[in-house]
N, C-alpha and C positions, 0 to 999 in steps of 0.2 A: 239830238241823240239822248236817250234816257240814261240815267246813271247805271242801270243794269246793263244796257248795251255797251256803255263805255267800259264797265268792269269786265264784261265777257271779252271784248276786243283786246283789252290790255292783258288779261289773263292768258288768252290764246297766244299772244305774241311772246309772253314770258315763259309759258309752260307747254312744251310740245306734247306731253302726255294728255293734258287737259284738252288741247286743241284737237288731238287725234280722235278722242272719244266723245267730244262734245256734241257733234251733230247727231250721232246715233242716240245718245242719251237724251238730247233735247227733243228729238222726234218722238221717242217713247213717252216722254213727259207730256208733250203736246197732245198726243192721242188720249191719254188719261184725262187731261184737263178738259178736252173737248167732250169726251163722254160724260164726265161729271157735270159739266155745265149744261149739256143737252138734257140730262136727267133732271137736274134742278129746274131748268126752264120749263120742262114738261110737267113739273109738279109731282114728281115721284121721289120716294125715298129709296135708299139702297135696299131696304127690306121689301119694298114693293117690287122692285126689279128682280130681286132674288126669288120671290114667290112666283113671279111670272115665268122665270127661267128654271124653276124647280132646282134651285141651288141655295146656298147660304149667303147671308149678308157679307161674310168675310171674303167670299169669292168675288163679289161685286166690288168690294173695297180693293182687293188685289188688282182687279182689272183697271180700276180708276187710278190707283197709285203706282202700279208697276206694270204698265202696259207693254212690256217687252215681249217679243215673240208671240203676239196674240194672233189667233187664227182669224181669217177673214169671216168665217162662219160665226165665230163668237161676236165679232163686231156687228154683223148683220142681225143676229139674234138680240143683242143688246139694244140696238137702235129700234128694231121692230117692237120690242117690249115697251118702249116709251113712246110709241106712235110716231117715230121718225123714220126717215129713209137714209140709208147709207149711200154716199156718193164717193167714188174714188177717182182721183184725177192724177194724171201724169203730165207734167209740164216741163 
């Protein structure tokens, strides 16, 4: 188990507020990280994506860093702009 996973596990056990909100916050964080990594892997800058989506670089930064309550259509548009396909899974 990594140090980060150990820390999270211990913190969840000690802090009920942290535990309660952790999963939602972590999911939002993961989405942003996945989008950013896909963009970088595809060779695009935030400016490139912003131009393709007719928006500003700051909007792309917000999506990548604060992906809470993001619309599915926004995810689809973002992924299409970098030549990727969005796949949603329920398990």
